[in-house]
N, C-alpha and C positions, 0 to 999 in steps of 0.2 A: 516738421511732419514728415518730409522726405527721408530725413535720416531715420525716423521711427520705423518707416515701411522698409527701408534697406535693411535695418536690422532684423525685422520681423521675418523678411524673405530669406535670410540667411539660413543655408541647410547644413546641418551637421553631417558631413559626408562620411566620415569614419563610423559614427553611430548607425548611419543608414546602410552603409554595406556590411557592418556587423549583423544587423537585424536581418538583412537579406539572405547572408550566409547561414544564420541561424535557421530561417525559415526553409532554406533548401536542405539543411542537415536534417531536418524533421520530416519534411514532406516527402523527400526522396526515398527513404526506406519504406514508408508507407505506400508510395506509388508502387515500388517493386514488390511488395507483399501482395498487393491488390492484384497487379498484373499476372505475378506467377500463380496465384491461387486459381486465376480464371483459365490458365492456359492448359492445354493438353501436353502429356510427356512428350509427344512427338514434336512439339512446338520449341521446346527448350534446346537451345543452341549455345555454343560456346563463345561466339562473337558478341561484342558489346551491343551492336545494333539490334541484333536477335533478341538479346535479353530485355532491352529498354522497350521493344516493339509491343504494341497491343495484342491481345488475343485475335485469332482469326475469327472465332465465334465465342461469344460470352455464354458459358455454360455453368450450371450449378452441379455439375457431376462430381467435381472434386470435393464439394462441400458435403454431398451426400455419401461420398465413399469415406471421407474423413470421419464423419459421425458415426458411419458403421464401424470402423477400425477401432476407434477409440472408445466405443460404447459410450457415445456422447452423453446421453441423458442420465446414465448410471453415474458417470464421472462428474458431470455438472452438477448433480445433487450432493456429491460428497465436498466438492468445491464450496457450494453455497453453504452447506451445513458448517463446514469448518470456518469460512470466512464470517458468516453472520455471528456465528457464536463467539468467535474471537473478539470481533469488534464490539458485541454488546457487553461482553464481560470486562474488556479492556476499558471501556467508557465508564463502567460502574466502579470497578476495581481500582484502576490507576487515577481517576479522578478523585477517589476517596483517599487515596495514599497521598496523592499531591496536595489535597487540602491539609490532611493531618500533619504531615511533614512541613509542608511550605508555610503554615500558619505559625508553626511552632519552632522553626529554625532560629528565630531572632532571640527566643526566650531559653532555649536549652541547647547545649553543646552535643547533647546525645542525638538530637533531630538532625543537626548538621552534619555530624558524622554518618548518620544513616543515610541522609540524602547523598553524600559525597559517595558513600559505599555503593549505593544502588546504581547511581548515576555511572560509576566506574565500569559498570557492566557492559557499557556500550563499547568498550575497547577490548573486550574478550572475544576473539575470532570462533567462529562456529566450529572450525576444524578441530579445536582443542576440545569442545564439549561433545563432539559427535559420537565417539564411541562410548564414553561414560554414559551419554544419554540412552544409546540402545540397550546397554546392558541393564541400567536402571529400570527403564520403561519395561523392558521383559521381565524383570523380578517383580515388578509392582503389577504386572498383568494389565499393563495400560498400553501396551504397544499396538494401538489402534487410533482412530480419528480423535477420541477423548484425550489420549497421551499427547496428541499433535497440538490440540488446543491449549493444553496445560503448558506446553513447551512456547507456543507462541505468546501466551500472556507474561512468561518470564521473560522472553528475549524483547519484547517491545515495551516493557515496563520502564527500563531506564529513560528511554527518549520521551516517553509519553509523560512520565512523572515530572521530567525537567520541562515540559511544555506547560503542563498544568500549574506547576509551581510558579514559573515565570508568569503566566496569565494572571494568577491570584493577585500578584503585587499591583495590578491595575483596578482591582476590586477594592473600594474603601472599605476599610475595617468597621467605619461607622455604621454600616448597614447591618453587620453582625451585632454590633453592640445595641443597636436599636430593637433587634430581634429579641436580645436577652432581656432588655428592659420590659418588653411586652410578655415575657414568661416563656419564651421558646428555649427549649434545650438545644445544645450543640448539634444533635442528630436532627432536630427539625429545622434548624437555621440552615445546615448545609443543604437538605433536601429541597426546602421550601424557598430558600433565598439565593444561595451560592450556585447550585447546581443548574437551576434555569439560566443564570446570568453567563455561565460558562458555555453557553451554546455555540458560539463560533469556534471555541477551542474543541469541543464535542466533535463538530464537523471536521476539523483538520485532523484530529487524532483518528476518527473513523476513516478517512481516506487514506492517510498513510499507513494505517494498520491493514486495511483492506487491501491496498495495493501490494504490499510486501507479502501477506498471507496467500493471496490469489496467485501470485506468480511465483511463488517458492516451490522448489523442486527437492532440494536436499532433505529438508526436514521429514515430508511425507516418504521420501524414497528410503531412508535409513530406518525409520520408525515402523511404517506400515508395509515395507517390502514383503510381499508374499502371502498378504492377508486377502487378497482379491478385492481390496477397496483402493481405487486410484482416483486422484484429484486430476483435473484436466492437464496440468503440466506434466504430471506423472505419466498420464496415459499417452501424452505426445511423444515420450520417448520411443514409442514403437515405430516412428518413422525413421530413426536413425538405426542403422546396422553397421556392422563391421565392413560391409561391402558398399555402403553408399547410404544416401539420404533421399527420400522421395519428397523433394521440395514442393511439388505441386499440392499434394495432400497437406503436407506439413504446414504450408502457408495459409491454406484454407482453414486447417484446424485452428491456427494462431489467431486468424480474424474471428472465428466464431468465439474463441476463449475471450477475445477483446472487448466483445460487445457488451456483456454485462457490468465489467468494471468500468467501462468508459461511460455507460449511462448512470452509474452511481456516482461517478466523479462530476458529471455534468450537473447532477442534481444539487451536489454539495458545494461546488465551486464558489459560490457567492460568499460562503462564510470561511473559505480557506485562507484567502490572504490576510484578512483581518485577524484570523486566529493566530497565523504564523507569525506576524508582526508584533501583535501584543505579547505573545508567549516569549518572544525574544527579549523583551524589554527587562532589564535587570533594575 
């Protein structure tokens, strides 16, 4: 009995130290962002002690000014529009593509090659596609928020389809066969049987796609530049000039932009780990 208690009381110190270091790595930048967002410009100093110190008075002036400078509600509406549309369309289109290709890869070499071709898009850097996309969207008259959504659907399709195809391997094909016996078509089987079962993966895809879309700067910058429509990350570029950066307003704006996506993540977090683990099973 004593031996068992001794084993149970043993602490894995390397893992504990690693976890503490990880927590500090995550918490410290968040602490600095909050402190700087509430400080006045006059309180910003170059010494470490001054940078880490708490504000003399907690005021929301920086947040109000940041909302005014970035035209917050207008920029927020474009960010929400683009993010929600991208997430909804990604779940509908990418799950359907993942089902069609994932269930057919073992039967046809065409679908196997199609799968590898689409997934290979993950290795193409955005810098190579940037200038062709700018020209093509301008020629097609979709150099606006609609064109940005189309680009996001293409960019996230390789990763999302890979996740959906992997997750499908955990769903018994007997469920589909039973539906076919009952007279259901392939389309009905997918929407009534398969699509609801993939709910954990839908949540995973939604969070990953939403995070990438919400925080992206380059795609809206090169496609919607000069159109008078800014997303929040694009509007926040106004804090950075050739003469310096207004860190107080910038961090206040970053915290405001963080809240919506953080709430969305907290709502969906229960499904994320299950979806990622099952989607990675081969």
